[in-house]
C-alpha positions in Angstrom: 0.0 -0.1 0.2 1.4 3.3 -0.6 1.9 4.7 3.0 4.4 7.3 1.8 2.3 9.8 0.0 0.0 11.0 3.2 -2.7 10.7 0.8 -4.4 8.1 3.2 -3.9 10.3 6.3 -5.2 13.6 4.8 -8.3 11.5 3.5 -9.4 10.3 6.8 -8.5 14.1 8.4 -10.7 15.4 5.8 -13.5 12.9 6.6 -13.3 13.5 10.2 -14.9 16.5 9.3 -17.7 14.9 8.4 -20.4 12.9 10.7 -20.8 9.0 10.6 -24.2 8.8 8.7 -26.3 11.1 6.5 -29.6 11.4 5.5 -30.7 10.0 9.0 -29.3 6.5 8.8 -26.9 6.3 5.5 -23.6 5.6 7.2 -20.3 7.5 5.7 -18.8 5.1 3.8 -15.5 7.5 3.2 -13.0 6.2 5.6 -13.5 2.8 4.4 -13.5 3.3 0.6 -10.3 5.8 0.9 -8.4 2.8 2.5 -9.4 0.5 0.1 -8.5 2.5 -3.1 -5.0 3.2 -1.4 -4.2 0.0 -1.1 -5.2 -1.1 -4.4 -2.9 0.9 -6.6 -5.7 4.3 -7.0 -4.3 6.8 -4.1 -4.5 8.9 -7.6 -7.7 8.6 -7.4 -8.7 9.4 -3.7 -9.4 13.0 -3.1 -11.0 13.2 -6.8 -13.5 10.6 -5.3 -13.8 12.4 -1.7 -14.9 15.9 -3.7 -17.9 13.8 -5.2 -18.3 12.0 -2.3 -18.3 14.9 0.6 -21.4 16.5 -1.4 -23.5 13.6 0.3 -21.8 14.1 3.9 -23.1 16.1 6.8 -21.3 18.0 9.8 -20.4 16.0 12.6 -23.3 16.1 15.3 -23.5 18.3 18.3 -22.1 16.9 21.4 -24.9 16.4 24.4 -23.2 15.0 27.2 -19.7 13.8 28.4 -19.5 9.8 28.3 -17.3 8.7 31.0 -16.4 5.1 32.4 -18.8 5.2 35.0 -21.7 6.4 33.1 -21.2 4.5 29.3 -23.6 1.9 30.0 -26.4 4.6 29.5 -25.5 6.2 26.1 -25.0 2.5 24.7 -27.2 2.3 21.5 -28.2 5.6 21.3 -26.8 7.5 17.6 -27.6 10.8 19.2 -24.4 10.4 21.5 -22.4 9.4 18.8 -20.0 12.9 19.2 -19.9 11.8 22.8 -18.7 8.5 21.6 -16.5 9.4 19.4 -14.7 12.0 22.1 -14.6 9.2 24.9 -13.1 7.1 22.1 -10.5 9.4 21.3 -9.5 10.7 25.1 -8.8 6.6 25.5 -6.5 6.3 22.8 -5.1 9.1 23.5 -4.1 7.8 26.7 -3.5 4.1 26.2 -2.6 1.5 23.4 -4.9 1.4 20.8 -4.9 -2.4 20.9 -5.5 -2.3 24.9 -8.6 -0.2 24.0 -10.2 -2.4 21.3 -9.5 -5.4 23.4 -11.5 -3.9 26.3 -14.1 -2.6 24.2 -14.7 -5.6 21.8 -16.7 -7.9 23.9 -18.4 -4.8 25.2 -19.4 -3.7 21.3 -19.8 -7.3 20.0 -23.2 -7.9 20.9 -24.5 -5.1 18.6 -22.1 -5.9 15.9 -25.5 -6.0 13.5 -25.9 -2.1 14.4 -26.1 0.2 11.6 -26.2 -2.7 8.8 -22.4 -3.8 10.3 -20.8 -0.7 9.1 -19.4 0.4 12.0 -17.5 -3.3 12.3 -16.7 -3.1 8.9 -15.2 0.3 9.2 -13.1 -1.0 12.5 -11.8 -3.7 10.2 -10.7 -1.1 7.8 -8.9 1.0 10.2 -7.0 -2.2 12.1 -5.5 -3.3 8.8 -4.0 -0.2 8.6 -2.9 0.0 11.8 -1.6 -3.5 11.7 0.2 -3.5 8.5 1.2 0.0 7.5 1.7 1.9 10.8 0.0 4.1 13.5 0.2 7.7 12.3 -2.2 10.0 14.2 -4.8 10.2 11.7 -5.4 6.2 11.8 -5.5 5.9 15.5 -8.2 8.8 15.5 -9.9 7.0 12.4 -10.3 4.0 15.2 -11.7 6.3 17.8 -14.3 7.5 15.2 -14.6 3.8 14.6 -15.6 2.4 17.9 -17.9 5.6 18.5 -20.3 5.1 15.3 -20.4 1.2 16.8 -21.0 2.4 20.6 -23.9 4.6 19.6 -25.3 2.3 16.9 -24.7 -0.7 19.3 -28.0 -3.0 18.2 -28.6 -6.7 19.7 -30.5 -8.7 16.8 -33.9 -10.1 18.5 -32.6 -13.2 18.4 -30.0 -15.1 20.7 -27.8 -17.5 18.5 -25.2 -20.2 19.9 -23.7 -21.6 16.9 -22.8 -25.4 18.4 -23.1 -27.5 15.2 -21.6 -29.5 12.3 -22.2 -27.3 9.1 -19.2 -25.4 6.8 -20.0 -21.6 6.3 -21.1 -22.6 2.8 -23.5 -25.6 3.8 -25.1 -22.7 6.6 -25.8 -20.1 4.4 -27.4 -22.2 1.7 -29.8 -24.0 4.3 -30.5 -20.3 5.6 -34.4 -19.6 5.2 -35.7 -16.2 4.1 -38.1 -14.0 5.8 -41.4 -13.7 4.5 -41.1 -10.2 3.8 -38.2 -9.2 2.4 -39.3 -5.5 0.9 -38.7 -4.0 4.1 -35.6 -1.7 6.4 -33.3 -3.7 7.6 -34.6 -3.5 11.2 -38.0 -4.4 10.1 -36.7 -7.4 8.1 -34.4 -8.0 11.5 -38.0 -8.2 13.1 -39.1 -11.2 11.4 -36.0 -13.5 12.5 -37.5 -14.8 15.5 -40.7 -16.2 13.8 -38.9 -17.6 10.1 -39.6 -21.2 10.7 -36.0 -23.2 10.7 -34.1 -20.2 10.9 -32.8 -20.6 14.6 -31.7 -24.2 13.8 -29.9 -23.4 10.6 -28.1 -20.3 12.1 -26.8 -23.0 15.2 -25.7 -25.5 12.6 -22.4 -23.4 12.0 -19.4 -25.1 13.5 -17.5 -23.0 15.6 -14.3 -24.4 17.2 -14.5 -22.7 20.4 -11.2 -24.6 21.8 -9.2 -23.4 18.7 -8.4 -20.1 17.7 -6.1 -21.1 14.5 -9.3 -23.1 13.4 -11.6 -20.3 13.8 -9.4 -18.2 11.7 -10.0 -21.0 9.2 -13.7 -20.8 9.5 -13.7 -17.2 9.8 -11.8 -17.2 6.5 -14.3 -20.1 4.7 -17.1 -17.7 6.2 -15.8 -14.4 4.3 -15.3 -16.5 0.8 -18.7 -18.5 1.0 -20.5 -15.2 1.7 -18.4 -13.7 -1.4 -19.4 -16.5 -3.3 -22.9 -16.4 -2.5 -23.2 -12.8 -3.3 -22.2 -13.6 -7.1 -25.5 -16.2 -6.9 -27.7 -14.3 -5.1 -27.0 -10.8 -4.3 -29.6 -9.4 -7.0 -32.3 -9.8 -4.0 -30.4 -6.5 -2.6 -27.3 -5.6 -4.6 -26.2 -3.2 -1.6 -27.4 -4.7 1.6 -25.8 -8.3 0.7 -22.3 -6.9 0.3 -22.6 -6.2 4.0 -22.8 -10.4 4.1 -19.1 -10.7 3.0 -17.4 -7.2 4.2 -18.8 -7.5 7.6 -17.3 -10.9 8.8 -13.6 -10.0 6.6 -13.6 -6.8 8.5 -13.8 -9.0 11.7 -11.4 -11.5 10.2 -8.7 -8.5 9.7 -9.2 -7.5 13.5 -8.6 -10.5 14.9 -4.6 -10.5 15.0 -5.4 -7.2 17.1 -7.4 -9.6 19.4 -7.1 -11.6 22.4 -7.2 -15.4 20.8 -9.7 -15.7 23.7 -12.6 -13.7 21.8 -11.8 -14.9 18.5 -14.2 -17.8 18.6 -17.1 -15.0 19.9 -16.0 -12.9 17.5 -16.8 -15.7 14.8 -20.5 -16.9 16.4 -21.2 -13.3 16.5 -20.7 -12.0 12.9 -22.4 -15.3 11.8 -25.0 -14.2 12.9 -25.2 -11.0 11.6 -24.3 -12.1 8.4 -27.1 -14.7 8.3 -29.2 -12.3 9.7 -28.9 -10.0 6.4 -29.0 -12.9 4.1 -32.4 -14.3 5.4 -33.8 -10.9 4.9 -32.3 -10.0 1.7 -31.0 -12.9 -0.2 -32.9 -13.9 -3.5 -34.5 -17.0 -3.5 -33.4 -17.9 -7.3 -29.9 -18.1 -8.4 -29.0 -15.4 -11.3 -27.3 -16.9 -14.1 -23.6 -16.9 -14.0 -21.4 -14.1 -15.8 -19.9 -14.8 -19.0 -16.0 -15.3 -19.3 -15.4 -14.7 -15.4 -12.5 -17.4 -15.7 -10.8 -14.5 -17.5 -11.0 -11.9 -15.1 -7.6 -10.0 -13.7 -7.8 -8.7 -10.3 -5.9 -5.6 -11.0 -8.8 -4.9 -13.6 -12.0 -6.0 -11.6 -10.5 -3.2 -8.9 -9.7 -0.7 -11.7 -13.4 -0.9 -12.6 -14.6 -0.6 -9.2 -12.9 2.8 -8.8 -13.9 3.8 -11.9 -17.2 2.7 -11.2 -17.2 4.8 -8.2 -19.7 2.9 -5.8 -18.5 2.9 -2.4 -19.9 -0.5 -1.7 -18.7 -1.8 -4.8 -15.0 -0.7 -3.7 -15.7 -2.2 -0.3 -17.0 -5.2 -2.0 -14.2 -5.7 -4.5 -12.0 -5.0 -2.2 -13.1 -8.4 -0.3 -13.3 -10.3 -3.4 -10.1 -9.8 -4.1 -9.0 -11.2 -0.8 -11.0 -14.5 -1.3 -9.5 -14.4 -5.0 -5.9 -14.0 -3.5 -6.8 -17.2 -0.7 -8.0 -19.5 -3.5 -4.7 -18.8 -5.7 -2.3 -19.2 -2.8 -4.5 -22.7 -2.1 -3.6 -23.8 -5.3 -0.6 -22.9 -5.1 0.1 -24.8 -2.1 -1.6 -27.7 -2.8 0.2 -28.0 -6.2 3.8 -27.0 -4.8 4.1 -23.6 -5.5 3.5 -24.0 -9.3 0.1 -22.2 -9.1 -1.3 -24.8 -11.1 -4.1 -26.8 -9.8 -7.6 -28.1 -10.8 -10.4 -26.7 -12.5 -12.2 -26.2 -9.4 -9.9 -24.1 -7.4 -9.0 -21.7 -10.2 -13.0 -21.4 -10.5 -13.0 -20.4 -6.6 -10.9 -17.4 -7.9 -12.9 -16.6 -11.1 -15.7 -16.7 -8.8 -14.7 -14.5 -6.1 -14.0 -12.0 -9.0 -17.0 -12.5 -10.6 -18.7 -11.6 -7.4 -16.8 -7.7 -7.8 -18.4 -7.5 -11.4 -22.1 -8.8 -10.2 -21.6 -5.7 -7.8 -20.7 -3.5 -10.5 -23.6 -4.5 -12.4 -26.0 -4.4 -9.6 -25.3 -1.3 -7.7 -25.8 1.9 -9.8 -23.0 4.3 -9.9 -25.0 6.4 -8.3 -26.1 5.1 -5.2 
């Protein structure tokens, strides 16, 4: 990633002058999108992209009252307190190492991972990736405070309690999820239907979460990201935008795992699986969309260039995650083939399907959405 030009940090500083939402409830995707653009070689397009995107954004909301170590529970889940929460986390990361703050607050925030359609945890995942891989510059530490503050303000528990202790793989569990009766609703109204959806609880609990093996948890979470990307290719047309989050949310958690104590990994998988499964049941199309023509000839760099030209923030995020899955598939082929990069048609097809899912998002989501 381009870590020397300062473009990412400049972009984050610009974005911190705006609030985390606009038009009442739409999430500000700016920090997530610019991180992905810079990471994938599109740093030169960032400020031009922001010039257009900032036209949508609104000012930072007004402060209401100070959040403290003593009263934070009263403010949890109150979107009107988002500026108060940001101020609280800004003070915390100024006083303590950011990893310590994250480790303390992650289990507190995890039960509300579905809040704001999982946008807060996705925002956390993007900045943690940067902090871990590219350095701890001040604007990035500030971005973590903004992301955690947004999560605390939008903390929302699902109307179901899920304890996944089954034997199913992510692909098997996703394929078996029943759909809610009415999918033409806003997210909260869709999630409210889950308790009354026959078979949903049992299917959600069928996922295998290897609680005593952190390495296996990481592998299962990686498999969930891949399965969700492939599911989007076939069923994302139920709602092109919201179905993106079934893949990007678990990938955000996967990116955050290395910064978390290992004893939190299993709970993290269980929580993000439940959120991803919930969104899938609310918005996944029942029928399979026909495959894309020529998807086996897609090239990762070109697919991301197309996403950057498309410009929609959801397309950029989905492509960022799809490229991860394609890379993992290619690496798996190389490992299985002694490092030659060969492999079977099925293995190559896995990488091609991941890239095709990114192209599908470009087709499903309007450039001006």
